[in-house]
C-alpha positions as CSV (number, residue, x, y, z in Angstrom):
1,M,-6.1,-7.6,-6.4
2,K,-2.5,-6.5,-6.4
3,Q,-1.4,-4.0,-3.8
4,A,0.2,-0.9,-5.3
5,R,3.8,0.0,-4.5
6,I,3.7,3.5,-3.2
7,H,6.4,5.6,-1.7
8,C,5.6,8.3,0.8
9,P,6.4,11.8,-0.7
10,Y,7.3,13.1,2.8
11,C,9.7,10.5,4.2
12,G,10.4,8.1,1.3
13,S,9.1,5.0,3.2
14,L,6.8,2.5,1.5
15,A,3.1,2.6,2.1
16,T,1.1,-0.5,3.1
17,L,-2.5,-1.3,2.6
18,R,-4.3,-1.3,6.0
19,P,-8.0,-1.3,7.1
20,A,-9.2,2.2,7.8
21,S,-10.3,1.1,11.3
22,A,-6.6,0.7,12.2
23,I,-6.2,4.5,11.7
24,H,-9.7,5.9,12.5
25,G,-11.0,3.3,14.9
26,L,-14.1,1.3,14.5
27,S,-16.9,3.3,12.9
28,D,-19.6,2.9,10.2
29,I,-17.5,5.2,7.9
30,S,-14.3,3.0,8.1
31,A,-16.1,-0.3,7.8
32,G,-14.8,-2.0,4.6
33,T,-12.5,0.9,3.8
34,Y,-8.8,0.5,3.2
35,L,-6.0,3.0,3.3
36,Y,-2.5,3.1,2.0
37,V,-0.6,4.2,5.1
38,C,3.1,5.3,5.4
39,R,5.0,2.5,7.2
40,R,6.3,5.2,9.6
41,W,2.8,6.1,10.7
42,P,2.0,7.7,13.2
43,A,5.4,9.5,13.1
44,C,4.7,10.3,9.4
45,D,1.0,11.1,9.1
46,A,0.6,10.3,5.4
47,Y,-2.1,8.1,4.0
48,V,-4.7,7.9,1.1
49,T,-7.9,6.0,0.7
50,A,-8.0,2.9,-1.5
51,D,-10.8,2.1,-3.9
52,R,-13.2,-0.4,-2.2
53,R,-13.3,-2.8,-5.2
54,T,-9.9,-2.6,-6.8
55,K,-7.8,-1.6,-3.7
56,Q,-5.9,0.9,-5.9
57,P,-5.1,4.3,-4.3
58,L,-7.5,7.2,-5.0
59,G,-4.8,9.8,-5.2
60,T,-1.5,10.4,-3.6
61,L,-0.4,10.1,0.0
62,A,-1.2,13.2,2.0
63,N,-0.2,14.4,5.5
64,G,-2.7,16.1,7.8
65,D,-2.2,19.6,6.4
66,L,-2.7,18.5,2.8
67,R,-5.8,16.3,3.7
68,H,-7.3,19.4,5.4
69,K,-6.7,21.6,2.3
70,R,-8.2,18.9,0.0
71,I,-11.3,18.8,2.2
72,L,-11.6,22.6,1.9
73,A,-11.1,22.4,-1.8
74,H,-13.9,19.8,-2.2
75,H,-16.3,22.0,-0.1
76,A,-15.6,25.0,-2.4
């Protein structure tokens, strides 16, 4: 599975594929999950979840504010 080449819309850095546990810590939710994370993380707080099977991003990188707005939109 080829890693996608994604640039952060906030700072322009490349994003790298990392285990979610590196960001969220060890938990049942993060087990087996991967994220595309801005290389400047944690200074730049942008990331997006990757598909468990294909490892392709499930959207665009989002900072904390946009992730919160997306959660609210999904709840609506």
